[in-house]
ZAMARGU-4260 file (C-alpha; in steps of 0.2 Angstrom, whole numbers, plus 5000, padded with zeros to 4 digits):
<rodrens>
0) 5181/4891/4877 | 5174/4905/4889 | 5172/4922/4883 | 5184/4934/4888 | 5176/4950/4896
5) 5188/4966/4897 | 5186/4977/4911 | 5193/4995/4910 | 5206/5001/4922 | 5200/5011/4936
10) 5208/5026/4929 | 5196/5024/4913 | 5181/5021/4926 | 5183/5037/4934 | 5184/5047/4919
15) 5168/5038/4913 | 5160/5043/4929 | 5164/5060/4925 | 5157/5060/4908 | 5141/5051/4914
20) 5139/5065/4926 | 5140/5078/4912 | 5128/5068/4903 | 5115/5067/4915 | 5116/5086/4918
25) 5113/5088/4898 | 5098/5075/4900 | 5090/5084/4914 | 5089/5101/4905 | 5084/5090/4890
30) 5070/5083/4900 | 5065/5101/4906 | 5064/5107/4887 | 5055/5091/4883 | 5041/5093/4896
35) 5039/5112/4891 | 5035/5108/4873 | 5027/5090/4876 | 5013/5099/4885 | 5009/5108/4868
40) 5015/5095/4854 | 5012/5077/4852 | 5026/5064/4858 | 5030/5060/4840 | 5033/5077/4834
45) 5044/5082/4850 | 5056/5065/4847 | 5056/5070/4829 | 5063/5087/4832 | 5074/5080/4846
50) 5082/5067/4832 | 5083/5082/4817 | 5090/5095/4827 | 5105/5082/4831 | 5109/5074/4816
55) 5120/5091/4810 | 5131/5090/4827 | 5132/5072/4826 | 5139/5073/4808 | 5150/5086/4812
60) 5157/5076/4827 | 5161/5062/4814 | 5173/5072/4805 | 5186/5069/4817 | 5197/5053/4816
65) 5196/5040/4801 | 5186/5045/4786 | 5167/5044/4789 | 5164/5033/4772 | 5176/5021/4778
70) 5169/5020/4796 | 5151/5019/4788 | 5156/5003/4777 | 5162/4994/4793 | 5148/4998/4803
75) 5140/4984/4814 | 5122/4988/4805 | 5112/4974/4814 | 5120/4980/4831 | 5117/4999/4828
80) 5100/4995/4821 | 5094/4987/4838 | 5102/5000/4848 | 5094/5014/4839 | 5076/5006/4838
85) 5077/5003/4856 | 5084/5019/4862 | 5072/5027/4850 | 5058/5018/4858 | 5064/5023/4874
90) 5064/5042/4870 | 5048/5042/4862 | 5038/5034/4877 | 5047/5046/4890 | 5041/5061/4880
95) 5024/5054/4879 | 5024/5051/4897 | 5031/5068/4903 | 5015/5077/4903 | 5006/5067/4916
100) 5020/5065/4928 | 5030/5078/4939 | 5048/5080/4931 | 5058/5072/4945 | 5046/5057/4947
105) 5046/5054/4928 | 5065/5054/4928 | 5066/5041/4944 | 5053/5031/4934 | 5064/5030/4919
110) 5080/5029/4926 | 5076/5012/4934 | 5083/5006/4917 | 5098/5003/4929 | 5089/4991/4939
115) 5083/4983/4923 | 5101/4981/4917 | 5105/4971/4932 | 5089/4958/4928 | 5093/4957/4909
120) 5111/4957/4909 | 5112/4938/4915 | 5100/4934/4900 | 5107/4945/4887 | 5126/4948/4891
125) 5128/4930/4901 | 5134/4940/4917 | 5130/4931/4934 | 5116/4938/4944 | 5121/4938/4962
130) 5108/4935/4976 | 5112/4954/4983 | 5109/4961/4966 | 5094/4953/4964 | 5089/4959/4982
135) 5094/4977/4977 | 5084/4975/4960 | 5068/4971/4971 | 5070/4986/4985 | 5074/4996/4968
140) 5056/4992/4960 | 5047/4994/4975 | 5054/5011/4976 | 5046/5014/4959 | 5029/5008/4965
145) 5031/5021/4978 | 5035/5035/4965 | 5020/5028/4954 | 5007/5026/4969 | 4995/5015/4959
150) 4977/5019/4964 | 4969/5008/4951 | 4965/5025/4942 | 4968/5022/4924 | 4972/5041/4920
155) 4985/5041/4935 | 4992/5026/4928 | 4995/5031/4911 | 5010/5042/4913 | 5019/5030/4924
160) 5016/5014/4912 | 5022/5024/4897 | 5039/5028/4909 | 5041/5010/4915 | 5040/5004/4896
165) 5052/5018/4892 | 5064/5012/4906 | 5063/4994/4898 | 5069/5000/4882 | 5082/5011/4889
170) 5090/4996/4898 | 5090/4986/4882 | 5099/5000/4874 | 5112/5002/4887 | 5114/4983/4886
175) 5116/4984/4867 | 5130/4998/4868 | 5141/4984/4875 | 5137/4972/4861 | 5142/4984/4847
180) 5158/4980/4837 | 5173/4989/4845 | 5176/4996/4828 | 5160/5006/4828 | 5166/5023/4838
185) 5154/5032/4849 | 5151/5047/4836 | 5147/5035/4822 | 5135/5026/4835 | 5127/5042/4840
190) 5126/5049/4820 | 5117/5032/4816 | 5104/5034/4830 | 5099/5052/4825 | 5098/5047/4806
195) 5088/5032/4811 | 5078/5042/4823 | 5075/5056/4811 | 5068/5044/4797 | 5056/5034/4808
200) 5049/5047/4817 | 5047/5057/4801 | 5036/5045/4794 | 5023/5047/4809 | 5022/5066/4807
205) 5007/5065/4795 | 4998/5056/4807 | 5000/5069/4821 | 5007/5085/4819 | 5005/5104/4826
210) 5014/5116/4819 | 5026/5124/4832 | 5029/5143/4834 | 5045/5150/4832 | 5050/5152/4851
215) 5045/5134/4854 | 5055/5128/4838 | 5069/5135/4846 | 5067/5126/4861 | 5066/5110/4851
220) 5084/5116/4844 | 5091/5117/4860 | 5083/5099/4866 | 5090/5092/4850 | 5108/5099/4851
225) 5109/5096/4870 | 5101/5078/4869 | 5115/5074/4856 | 5129/5080/4867 | 5123/5071/4882
230) 5120/5055/4871 | 5138/5057/4865 | 5145/5057/4883 | 5133/5044/4888 | 5140/5032/4874
235) 5158/5036/4877 | 5156/5031/4895 | 5147/5016/4894 | 5159/5009/4881 | 5174/5013/4893
240) 5167/5005/4909 | 5154/4992/4916 | 5137/4997/4914 | 5133/4992/4933 | 5147/5002/4938
245) 5139/5019/4930 | 5121/5013/4932 | 5121/5023/4950 | 5127/5039/4943 | 5112/5042/4932
250) 5101/5045/4945 | 5110/5063/4948 | 5099/5070/4935 | 5085/5068/4948 | 5093/5081/4957
255) 5093/5093/4943 | 5076/5088/4938 | 5069/5091/4955 | 5077/5109/4955 | 5071/5112/4939
260) 5053/5105/4941 | 5052/5116/4958 | 5058/5132/4948 | 5048/5131/4933 | 5032/5122/4937
265) 5032/5124/4957 | 5033/5104/4958 | 5036/5098/4976 | 5039/5079/4979 | 5029/5071/4992
270) 5036/5060/5006 | 5032/5044/4998 | 5040/5048/4982 | 5055/5055/4991 | 5056/5037/5000
275) 5053/5028/4983 | 5067/5038/4975 | 5079/5034/4989 | 5076/5015/4987 | 5079/5017/4968
280) 5095/5026/4970 | 5100/5017/4985 | 5098/5001/4978 | 5109/5004/4963 | 5122/5013/4973
285) 5124/4997/4985 | 5126/4986/4969 | 5140/4999/4963 | 5149/4999/4979 | 5150/4980/4982
290) 5154/4977/4963 | 5171/4983/4962 | 5178/4976/4945 | 5196/4972/4946 | 5209/4981/4934
295) 5215/4972/4918 | 5207/4958/4910 | 5197/4943/4918 | 5189/4928/4913
</rodrens>
């Protein structure tokens, strides 16, 4: 018997787009804060504080609605654990790659996860890979290579390599959100992720730690709070609409990142990087425009 796939009405899709845009603004600010502290502290420590400072606000958000204990007992532990591990891996790899690459280029590489979703969705969700989507993905990955600008230098490839790995794990996380049981609401999903992330990264601190100053601790607090808010908005958006529909809007953070990178570090994109970013974003946008899901439920 074929599996039924529920498609959200267009009104829900538009609300999801709005949530995604807000989420991307939060993430752009988070990424700028992360780069500031990642230049001083190891990636595992930055990831730990990002998670730890997000636990309390995530818990407070969970106090609304059904009792938290009831939701926790009914939690899809396996699905949530896979999603938490993949997203944690994506975050840690991204923070590790940030010091080596300009902010806007780092986000451009990492957000090629939307193209990876196009490739991985047929394998993991059983969706059909259309030729036009495959072509768009190829063009997008050519854009990634233009941003990376490989020149066979090990040092220059370290940052981009970490960011490409981050994109792969990010794509797995986006797909896993769709596979989590519907009874797991968005706030519970975010809380589970922050708790698991805090515990996992906490075990790494004895191996790599640098005591932060109070101002930097304040930056990490802001990073954690904004990241939790952005993750909540992102999770709600993806649960209510097709991942392929929302994927292009993740690239709006590149605009904010370019602005923040210029204002804070004086970063200016090269022409080759700009062309690469246009290819990445353009390929994803074309897929979204051509794939307009019908309203209601379809087989």
